[in-house]
C-alpha positions in Angstrom: 0.0 0.0 0.0 1.4 3.4 -1.0 1.6 6.2 1.5 1.0 9.8 0.5 3.1 12.0 2.8 2.3 15.7 3.4 1.4 17.5 0.1 1.6 14.4 -2.1 -1.3 13.8 -4.5 -1.8 12.2 -7.9 -1.6 14.6 -10.8 0.1 17.8 -11.7 0.5 20.4 -9.0 -0.5 23.9 -10.2 0.0 25.8 -6.9 0.7 25.1 -3.2 0.6 27.3 -0.2 1.3 26.5 3.5 -0.3 28.2 6.5 1.1 27.1 9.9 0.3 23.4 9.8 -2.2 23.7 7.0 -1.4 22.9 3.3 -3.5 24.2 0.5 -2.9 23.0 -3.1 -4.5 22.8 -6.5 -4.0 19.8 -8.8 -4.9 18.8 -12.3 -5.9 15.1 -12.3 -4.5 13.3 -15.3 -4.6 9.7 -14.4 -7.7 7.6 -15.3 -7.2 5.7 -12.0 -4.8 6.0 -9.1 -3.3 3.2 -7.0 -4.7 2.2 -3.7 -3.1 4.4 -1.1 -3.6 6.3 2.1 -2.5 9.7 3.4 -0.6 10.5 6.6 -2.9 13.6 7.2 -6.6 14.1 6.9 -7.6 16.2 3.9 -10.5 17.5 1.8 -10.8 17.5 -2.0 -13.0 20.2 -3.5 -13.6 19.3 -7.1 -13.2 22.4 -9.3 -13.7 20.9 -12.7 -14.6 17.6 -14.2 -16.1 14.3 -12.8 -14.2 12.2 -10.2 -15.0 9.1 -8.1 -13.4 8.3 -4.8 -13.5 4.7 -3.6 -12.6 3.1 -0.3 -13.3 -0.4 1.1 -16.9 0.6 2.1 -18.3 3.0 -0.5 -17.7 4.6 -3.9 -18.5 8.3 -3.9 -19.4 10.2 -7.1 -17.5 13.6 -7.1 -18.7 15.8 -9.9 -17.6 19.5 -10.1 -18.5 21.3 -6.9 -18.2 18.1 -4.7 -16.5 18.2 -1.4 -14.9 14.9 -0.3 -13.2 14.2 3.0 -10.6 11.5 3.4 -9.3 10.7 6.9 -5.7 9.9 7.6 -4.7 6.2 7.1 -7.9 5.6 5.2 -7.1 3.4 2.2 -8.8 4.6 -1.0 -8.2 5.2 -4.7 -9.6 7.8 -7.2 -10.8 7.6 -10.7 -11.5 10.2 -13.4 -14.6 10.2 -15.5 -14.2 13.2 -17.7 -11.5 14.3 -20.2 -10.2 16.9 -17.7 -10.5 17.3 -14.0 -9.0 19.5 -11.3 -9.3 19.9 -7.5 -8.4 22.1 -4.5 -7.0 20.3 -1.4 -7.1 21.3 2.2 -4.7 19.2 4.3 -4.5 19.3 8.1 -1.3 18.4 10.0 -2.5 16.5 13.1 -0.6 18.9 15.3 -2.7 21.8 14.0 -5.9 20.0 15.1 -4.4 19.3 18.5 -3.2 22.9 19.0 -6.6 24.2 18.2 -8.4 21.7 20.5 -10.0 19.7 17.7 -10.0 16.0 18.6 -8.5 13.6 16.0 -11.6 11.4 16.2 -13.9 14.2 15.2 -14.0 13.0 11.7 -14.4 9.3 11.2 -13.8 7.4 7.9 -14.1 9.1 4.5 -17.2 10.6 3.0 -18.8 13.1 0.7 -19.9 16.3 2.4 -23.3 17.4 1.0 -24.1 20.6 3.0 -23.8 23.5 0.5 -23.0 26.0 3.3 -19.7 24.3 3.7 -19.1 24.5 0.0 -19.3 28.3 0.3 -16.7 28.2 3.1 -14.4 26.2 0.9 -15.0 28.6 -2.0 -13.9 31.4 0.2 -10.9 29.4 1.3 -10.0 28.8 -2.3 -10.3 32.5 -3.0 -7.8 33.3 -0.2 -5.5 30.5 -1.6 -5.5 32.3 -5.0 -4.8 35.7 -3.5 -2.2 34.7 -0.8 -1.5 38.3 0.2 -0.5 39.8 3.6 -4.0 39.3 4.9 -4.6 35.8 3.8 -3.0 34.1 6.9 -5.6 35.6 9.2 -8.5 35.0 6.8 -7.4 31.4 6.3 -7.1 30.8 10.1 -10.7 32.1 10.6 -12.1 30.1 7.8 -10.5 26.9 9.0 -12.0 27.3 12.4 -15.4 28.0 10.9 -15.1 24.9 8.7 -14.2 22.7 11.7 -17.1 24.2 13.8 -19.5 23.6 10.9 -18.4 20.0 10.4 -18.6 19.2 14.1 -22.3 20.2 14.0 -23.2 18.2 10.9 -25.2 15.0 11.6 -24.4 13.9 8.1 -20.7 13.6 9.0 -21.4 10.3 10.6 -21.0 7.2 8.5 -24.3 5.6 7.6 -25.1 2.6 5.5 -27.5 3.3 2.7 -29.3 0.7 0.4 -27.4 0.1 -2.8 -30.0 1.8 -4.9 -29.3 5.1 -3.2 -25.9 5.3 -4.8 -27.5 4.6 -8.2 -30.1 7.3 -7.5 -27.4 9.8 -6.8 -25.6 8.9 -10.0 -28.8 9.5 -12.0 -29.4 12.8 -10.2 -25.9 13.9 -10.8 -25.4 12.9 -14.4 -28.6 12.1 -16.1 -30.0 14.9 -18.3 -33.4 13.2 -18.9 -36.6 14.7 -17.6 -36.7 13.3 -14.1 -39.8 11.9 -12.7 -40.6 9.2 -10.0 -41.8 6.9 -12.8 -38.5 7.3 -14.7 -36.4 6.9 -11.5 -38.4 3.8 -10.5 -37.9 2.2 -13.9 -34.1 2.9 -13.9 -33.6 1.7 -10.3 -36.2 -1.1 -10.2 -37.5 0.4 -7.0 -41.2 1.2 -6.4 -41.9 4.9 -6.7 -43.7 5.0 -3.4 -40.6 3.5 -1.7 -38.4 6.1 -3.4 -40.6 9.0 -2.3 -40.6 7.8 1.3 -37.0 6.7 1.6 -35.1 9.2 -0.5 -35.5 12.1 2.0 -34.1 9.9 4.8 -31.1 8.7 2.8 -30.4 12.1 1.1 -31.2 14.1 4.3 -33.6 16.3 2.2 -36.3 15.9 -0.5 -35.4 14.9 -4.0 -36.1 18.4 -5.3 -33.9 20.0 -2.7 -31.1 17.5 -3.4 -31.2 18.3 -7.1 -31.3 22.0 -6.6 -28.5 22.0 -4.1 -26.4 19.8 -6.3 -26.8 22.2 -9.2 -25.9 25.2 -7.0 -22.8 23.4 -5.6 -21.7 22.7 -9.1 -22.1 26.4 -9.9 -19.9 27.7 -7.1 -16.5 26.9 -8.6 -17.7 28.3 -12.0 -18.6 31.6 -10.3 -15.0 32.0 -9.3 -14.0 32.4 -12.9 -15.1 35.8 -14.2 -14.9 34.5 -17.8 -18.1 32.5 -17.2 -21.2 34.5 -17.7 -24.2 33.9 -15.3 -26.2 32.7 -18.3 -23.5 30.2 -19.3 -23.3 28.9 -15.7 -27.1 28.5 -15.5 -27.2 26.3 -18.6 -24.1 24.4 -17.8 -25.4 23.4 -14.3 -28.8 22.4 -15.7 -31.1 25.3 -14.9 -33.7 26.3 -17.4 -32.5 29.9 -17.5 -30.6 32.5 -15.5 -33.7 33.7 -13.7 -34.3 30.2 -12.3 -30.7 29.9 -11.3 -30.9 33.3 -9.5 -34.0 32.2 -7.6 -32.6 28.9 -6.4 -29.2 30.3 -5.5 -30.8 33.1 -3.4 -33.2 30.7 -1.7 -30.2 28.6 -0.4 -27.6 31.3 0.3 -29.8 34.5 0.7 -27.6 36.1 -1.9 -27.8 36.4 -5.7 -25.1 34.7 -7.8 -23.9 38.1 -9.0 -23.6 39.5 -5.4 -21.8 36.4 -4.3 -19.4 36.6 -7.2 -18.7 40.3 -6.6 -18.0 39.7 -2.9 -15.7 36.7 -3.3 -13.7 37.8 -6.4 -13.4 41.5 -5.9 -9.7 41.2 -5.1 -8.8 38.7 -7.8 
């Protein structure tokens, strides 16, 4: 089993910045599949572009653009790429940083996908500071890291739970299928009764099907908003909204801010 020491990831490193026991890095992933390996430090992968899948001995997690994946230290896993190009932003904690800040090492167990979109906004802000890396970034990063740790400690979803096999297939359909979605269609594809899907989906997704789809689209839009070359109309269509107006309404309902205001606030110094 290969061991990835501090700052070692598969792919081409574009940029790396260290902040007092924290390592931030951006990579282009160019391998179709990595070897089985584990890391000496816990880390997060925020997928900026493309489609990835992270697999450990218990679960295979789909990681399209906008996904946030946590891998604990000494957790064996491998990654695979399912698009022509893919890139990601990494947040890696040295264990001494967690100890110095009073965060128990057993706070995060196993490896899993983080669904809560509010955490995705925190990671987008962290990525913004990573790109700037000016005289004020150390303080901003320190504050954001503590906010991230506090938010994670309050998340019920950050506890491993075993879902029926069809739930992973359902997520794959919701992430990648461009067909007109309906309970009848999902039932036929999954071979699960529509009544069972409607009753069980909210339990296993921690929200309704509609909320899950809308939040997934918005999470996919966040890294696109960081690039000023992408117009809001282009982002709306690329993430599966019917038009920019629909995109604006859904984004504001989740974050209480329009996409244009969010972009202005987070990219004004880029």
